[in-house]
N, C-alpha and C positions, 0 to 999 in steps of 0.2 A: 352621464357622468365623465369627467375627465380622466381616462384610464391613468394619465402620468402623474395625476393629484391622489392616488390611492396610496394610503399609508401601508407600508410595508408590515405583513405579520411578523408573529415572532419567529414561524419557521423560515420565513425568507431572509429575515435578519440572521438567523441562526446559520443559514446555508452560505450566506456571504461572509460570516464572520470564520467560518471552517475553511471556506475558500481562500481566503487572506492568509490565515495562519498557516494551513498546509501548502499553500503557493510560495510564501515568503522562505519557508523551510527549503522545499525542494530547489527553489531559485539560487540560494546559497551553495548547495550541492552542487548545481550544474555549473555555477560561476568558478567554483573550484576545480571541477573535472575539465572544464573548457582550458584552464590555465596548465593542466599538465598532459592532456592529450595530443600526441603527436601526428597521428592519421589525419590528412586532411578532410577525408570525407566524413569521420566521425565528428570532427572539430566542427563542420559547418551545419551538422544537425543540432548541435549543442547550442551554436549561436542562433541559430532559429529558435530554439525553445526559449532562450534567454529573452528575446526579441519579443516573443509571442506573449510570455509572462507580464513584460514591462507594460504591454498595451493593455492586457486584462487588469493589471495591478491599478492602473489610473482609474478604470471604471470601477473597480470593488471600492475604491477609497471615496469615489463619487457618491456612490450608493450609500453607504455607511454613514459619512458626513451630512448628506442630504437628509437623513432621517433624525439628525441630531444626536447619533451615538457616537462615541469616541472611536478612533481608528485603532486597533490592537497593535501592541508591539512588534507581535510578531518576530521575526528573524531579520537580521541586517548586517549590514560591515562588520559590525563589533563581533558577530559570530562566525566570522571568517579570519582565519591566520595565514595572511599572505606569506608566500616563500618558504613555505614547508616542503619537506621533501614529498616525492610521490608515494600516495598509497595505494592506488588502484592502477591495473593495467588498461589499457584503451579499449579492448573487447568487454571488460566489466564493465566499464562506465556505459558502453552502448546498451549491454543488456540491462543494466540499472535503469536507463532512460525509457528501454521498451516496457519493462514491468510498471515502472512509476506512471507511464502514459495510461496503461490499462487501467489504473487506480484513478487517474485523474479522469478518464472516460467514463467510469462508473459514477464518481462523484458529480460530474457536469449532468449526467442522465438525471441522478436523484434530485439534483437541485433544481433542474427543469422541471421535474414531474411534481415539486411543490410551488413552482412560482405561479403568481396569479398575474400580477402586472405585467402589462405589455412589455416595456422597456427591459425589465428583468428576464422575460422568457427569451427574448431576442438575444439579450447578452449570452446567457447560457446555452443558446443555440449557436451562436458564433464559437463559444467555447469548444463546443461539441465538435463543430467543423475543424477548428485548430486541432483538436486531438486525434480527430481521426487521420487529419494528414500527417502528424507526428507517428502515429502508429503504422501506417504504409511506409513512412521512410525509415522507421527502425527496423522493420521486418525486413524490407528490401534489402537493406545494408547487411544485416545479419545473413540473411540467405545468401547474398553475394560472396561475403568472407566464408561462407561453409560454416557457420557458427549458430545458426538458427536451430533449436532443438523441437524437433516436430513430435508429437505425441504418437504413442502406437497405433499401427493401422488395424482396421477392422475388415475382415474379407465379408463379401455380400453371399447370402444364402439363393437357394433357387426361387422361392416365393414366401410372401409374407407369412409369418407363424402368429399363432395365440398361445398364452401362458395355460399350460393344461395341469399343472402339478404345485403343490405347495413348497417342492424342492427349490422352486424359484427364489424364495425369500431364505433358504437355508443354507447357510454359507460357514456356519460355525458349529451348530449341532447336528450336522448329516454331512451326506456326502457333498452338498453343496451344487454350485452350476459354475458356467462359465461367466465373467465379468459382462456386463452391460455396456455397451458404448456410452450411454447417457451417466454410467458411475465413472467411467473413466475421464469424462470432462473434468470433473471436480477433483479428482484426486490428482491427475497430473499438473493442472494449474496450481493446484495448493502445495504440490512438492517443489514447484518452481518458486513460489514465492516463498515457502520456507527456506528454500536454499539461499535466496537472496538476504533472507533476516539473518540467517546463520553466518554469512559472509560478512555482512555489515558488523555483526556482533564480534566477530573474529578481528576484524580491523579496529573496530571503537574499542576494544579490551586492551589492544596495545597503545593507544594513543591518548586514551581519557586520562585527566589529571587527578582526578578525585578516586580514592581508595574505593568509595561505595557504588560509584559509577562503574570503575572497573569489574567490581565482583559481579555487579548486575549485569553487565554485558557477557560475562563468563557463565553466569547461570542462564541466561537468556539463550546462548550459544547451545547450551546443553539441551534446553527445551524444544530448541528449533531441531536439533538433531534426532531428538526421540520423535518428534512430530514426522519428519521425513521418513524415519525407519518404521513408522505405523502405516504409511501409505506405501513405501516402496516394497515391504514385505508382501503385500498382497499381490502388486503388480507382477513382483519377482517369482512368485508361487504361479503366476499365470503365463511364465515366459515372455512377459511383455518388457520393453525396455525402459529404464527409469532415467530422468534427466540427471546430467551429470553435475558435479559440484563445481563451485568456482573460489573455493578458499585459496587455490593457488594463485589466483589474480590478485592478492592481496600480498604485498611488499612487506619487507620488515621493518619498515619505517616506525619509529616511536614517536614522531611529531605529530601533534594532532592539528589539523587543518580546519578544526571546528570547535566552537566552544562546549562544553559538557551539556549544558542546556540543549544546544542542538542535537547532540548525540542520544541524548534521553529522549527527547520528543520525538526523533525520528522511530526508533524502536517501539515506542509506545504507539505511534501511529501505525506502524506495521502490524503489530499485535491487535489493536482494535479493529482495523479493517480486516483482518485475518477472521475474526470471530464470525462477521457477515458471509465471508466466502466459506467458512466451515459449516455455518447454518445451511445454506443453500446446498451443498454438498450431502448433508444429511438429511435433507428433503426428499434429495432424488435416489438416495441408497435403499436398496432393498435386499440386502444381503446382511444377516446379522452380523458377520465379521466386519463389513464397512460400517455398520452403525457403530459398533463398539469401538473402532478407531476412531470415529469423529468424536462420539462422547469423551473419550480419554483426551484427544487432543484438544477439545474445548475446554476441560477442566484446567489442563496444563496452563493453557494461555490465559485463564483468569488468575490464575497464581502469579504469572509474569506481570498482568495489569495491576494487581494489588501491590506488589514490590516497587511497581513503577510509579504510581500514585503517591505511595510514601515519599520515596525520594525527591520527586517533583515539588511536592507540597513543602517539604522540609527546607529545602532549597531556594524556595519561592520563584520557581520557574514555569508554574503552571497559572497561566492566566485566566481570569473568571470570564466565562462567557456571559453574554448579556442574560440577565434573569427577569423574570414577570414580578410585578409589584407584590411585595409582601404586605396585603391589606390589614393583616392584625397589627402589625407593627405601626401602620399609618394610622390607625384608629385609636392608638394609644399615643401618638405625639402629642395631640391636645391636652 
């Protein structure tokens, strides 16, 4: 069987569709940030990111069209308002690219894991290689500038130990125990992602044209703040460092560089992928106070998603993903 002539499955088409939508959104953000960044080293990394996606976009379009599917509208120059005032500082732009690169790496790995056809597997493999290169570049530059926020340290014991008491799981209805390093992974990363979401909501609430979108951004900002506090409280009680906020890296500009459609899609994207990270954190938590924190955070995010969906549908901003055939309707057509 010719591996290149295998039809793509619904999962493979869905992954291509999602990669195109998310990629074009991020590309517009990157293009704006490139136009305002003054630091030459940061500017060079952003130019590299734009060049990389231009290459990937051509391949995405080829795969989608070759299967007879329409290429999504996604996001393009019509979603970018050129010549607007600076909305973000250079260092925020670099931190933004770093976090979004992490999202990209997870997305590429997930897509690779469901890809069967050889050419698609090699495509996602190359995307993963590009993402890893960007990951190294953003971390190296953040470290050089002294702005990379490292996680709390964990000091070694004298020898391996085994769990010998039920107190290991008891962090709420009893005396509790120290945080495990595996629990810190999820909380620290989720705080950083929530800080990014909150900062973007602060910026987007200033510049959105629609009253409904501005209110959504304000409400989402409050949800992100509550999520940050839920995890920070646990770290703080253990005398562990908490990542700093980035709101001061947003200027006072009220000129929107982007369409309201892009603003909404971006926050929706962050809320939806966050649920996956919260689920992983929940699975690795063994203290009841951490479990409770994750449960509350997940419920808050579901409320954000519900409001997001309503606004996106009402404004006809939500593109329809490829659907499987409705056999009942087809059988009635005759």
